[in-house]
N, C-alpha and C positions, 0 to 999 in steps of 0.2 A: 282335287282343286288341282290342275295343271303348272308344273314349274317352268317358270319361263320369265323368270326374273331372279338372279343371283347376285346375292352380295357377300361377298369375301373382304375380310378384315385382313389387312398387309398390316399386322403390326411387325416391328424389329425383332422379334424372337428368329431363337435357332431352328426350327421348323416352320416357319412365313413360306421358304418356297414349298416345300410340301405341301402343307397348304392351298396356296394360290395352284400348286398342280391339281390337286384334285378338286379345285372349285372347276378349273376347265376341263377336266375329265367330265363332271356334272356337267357343266355348260353342253358339253358337245352330245351328253349322252341324253339329256333332254331335249337338245334344240333351241337352249336357252339365250340369253342374255348375260354378260356377266358384268358387276359393278364393282370395283375393286377401290379399299379405300383406306389409308393409310392417315392417320391420325400422329400428329408428332406430341410424345410424351409432354406430360405439363409438368413444368416446373415446380419443385418441390425442395425445401429448405431443410439439408441436413440435422439429423441432432446435434447441440452441441456448439452451431453455426452460431456468431451472435455480431453486432457491431454493422452499422448502415455499409463499412466499405466491405466486408464480408463479404456480405448479402448481395452486394453487387455482382462482384466476382463472380460468384456464383453463379447468378443469373445469368449473366453474359457468357460465362465459359458451359453454363448446360444451352442456353439459347444459341450456339456457334454449336455446339455437337448435335442437337438437334436437327439443325440445319443440313447438316455434313449428314445425317443418317436418311433426310428425309428424299437429299440429290440422290445417294446413292440407290437406294430405295427406287426411285424414279427411273434410274438409269438402267437396273436391273429388271423394271416392267415394262420400259419401252424396248429392251434385245428380248424381251420374250414372245412380245405378240408382235414383235415384228417378227417373228417366226407362226404364226400361227394364224388361224383363219379363225379364230373366235370371236364372235361377238362381243364387244368391251367398250366398255370404259374405265377412266383412271379418274380418282379424285386424292388429292392432297389437303388436308383441313389439319387447322389447330385449333384447342380447344378440350372439352370432357370428353372421353371418349366416345360412355354410354350416352350421352345425347348428341353425338355427331352418327355415332353408328345406329340409334333409334330411327333419327330424323331419314337416313337412307333405308333403313328396312322397311319402316311401314308402307314402302310401294317394291318390297322383292318377297317373292314366291319362298326363299330360301334365304338364311344368313349361317355364314360358315366363319367360326370361330375358335379359337385354338383355349386350351386350356391356358391358365397362368403359368408362369415356372414356378417350380417347388421353392420354399424360403432356404433352402440349403445351396440354390444354384444360383451361380455368379450374374446370370441377366435377371436384373430387378423390373420387374411389371410393376407400374405405379397406377396401373385399375385392374378392373376384375373383367373380364369379358362375356364371362359368366351371367351377369347382371342384364346382359341385353335381353335375355329370356323374358323377363319380365316386361320389357318396352318395345319391344320388337311389335308385338300383335301378330305372330306368322311362328312356322317354325324355326326352330334355330339347332343347329347342327356346332357340337361342341365335341372336338378332335381334343384327345389326350394328349399331352405335354410330350409322353412318353413314349419311343415308337414300341411298336411288338407289334397290336393289333390292327394297326390301321398303315396304310402307305398308298400314293396315287396311282402307284404301280397295280393294286389290288383293286378291284370292283368291290363298289361300298357294298350294303345289303341284301349280299346273297344269303346270309342266316339271319334272319331277323328276330329279333324278340320283344315283343310288347309287356313293361310289365303295367297289366291293368288293374284300374279302380272304375267302380262306376260311379263317375263325375263328368261334368262339363269338360275339364282341364285335361280328363285323360281322352276323351272320346276325339277333342280338337286333336291332340297328337295323335290318334290313329287316321283322322280325315287326312291330316295334312302331311301323315307320312302313306298316304297309300300309295303313291309313286312308287316309292319302297317298296311295300308292300305287293301289289302286284307282279314286281320285276323280279321279288325273289323264289329263289329256289325252295328256301326252308322257313316259314311263318310256328314263331312258338309262342302261344301267350301265357304266360303267370299273373295269377291271382291267388286270394288268399282264397281258405276256405269255406270261409264265411261268403264269400261272391256266389259258391258253388251251389246255393240255397237263393240264390236272390234271381228273380228271371234274367235282369237285365245281364247280369253278371255270366249267366249260360249262354244266352243271344249273342255276344261279343262274337261269338263262332260263327254263327247264323249271318250276324252284319257282316263279317269280312268275306262270307261264299258270296253274298249276293256282288260284292265286287271283285268276284272269281280269285280270291286270296284264298286258299284252303288253308288253316292253320289247326294247327294241335294244343289243345287247352289242357294248362295245367292248373288246376284248383287245390296246389300242395303248399301256398307259403302258409306257413304261420305267423297270421296275424297279433300273435304278444310273444313270436320270437324277434330276431334284428334283423327287419326285412330288406335291410341294404346288403347284409351279408350275404342272405340269401338269395335276392336275384343274382348277387355277383358270382354267386356259386352256380346257380341254374346257366349263367350265360356261360360261363367257363365250361360245363356239361355238354352245351348243345354248339360248343366254338361261335357263339355268335360273334359277327363281325358289326352288328349297329343295333342298339337296344331303344326302344322308342317308349316315355312315357311322360304323364303331364307336370307342369309346373304348376303351383296353388299360391294363390295372394290372399290377402288383407290390407291390413294398414300397418300391421308392425314391419318389424327391418324385413330387408329382401330375404337374408339366409332363414327365417322363423317363418318366412311364406309358404316354403315349397311343400310337396309332397308329404307333409308331417315327419317331414325330417327325414323323409326319406331320400327325396333328391336332394337335399345337402350333403346327405353323405353318399350317395352316390357323385357328386361332384368331387367330394373331398377326396375320394378313393378312386378315381375316374380309370378307370382300365380298358374300356371300349368309345369306340363312337358313341353319342348319345345324341337323340333328336329330343328335344322337349320343344311345347307349345303351351301357352297361355291365352 
């Protein structure tokens, strides 16, 4: 699938400008159109707040603060795009982050979001951007909050790691990530030892080669061990700058719906950009 429409979530977090710059770089790289969406944070009452007057004052203060942040973000975007020939549009919406992002994501070939700030951070995140992976209907690129493994100056996807499991979710992630895989210098596929004896597990190499992707297959993940830790270790050993994996779904809560707990584990310890599809 060609990437011709990219959605970037322009939240008011410390790395929003880096995320925007990376999205712009990807837009130029794929000759795509960029849709930048900023959603005003929902208002919520802090613990211990009581009384109608206190509630009204808090809501008014939070609304004013949200409007000021939105105005600052709009100015920042206008100034940035005045210096760029990137095909783009901007949307400033109020409401539930996941619902609004999902609506825009349905007609996007790639969604770029940031990992939520850690709880110890001074930056309060009132939503979970990772949830969009289950609602987007397409690939979602989740960028770590911490700096180190990615920056807008570094090309994304030069060394790609695929966390392979023979399932429709994982092959969807591979298909959605073909633009990155065909452009990569190195591709490494890591899977469990049990997949080695499964014809479809072995044939992932053949499938990729048909798309001119020459990958090295590593069937050395112990399915009885801590898979998330093993994947992170392998990613570090090959210096991967992008990981592809599937997001799994059922009727349980969103965290329980992911890759047997492995995707949840990877998100909880997100160290490198992660491309997921559901």
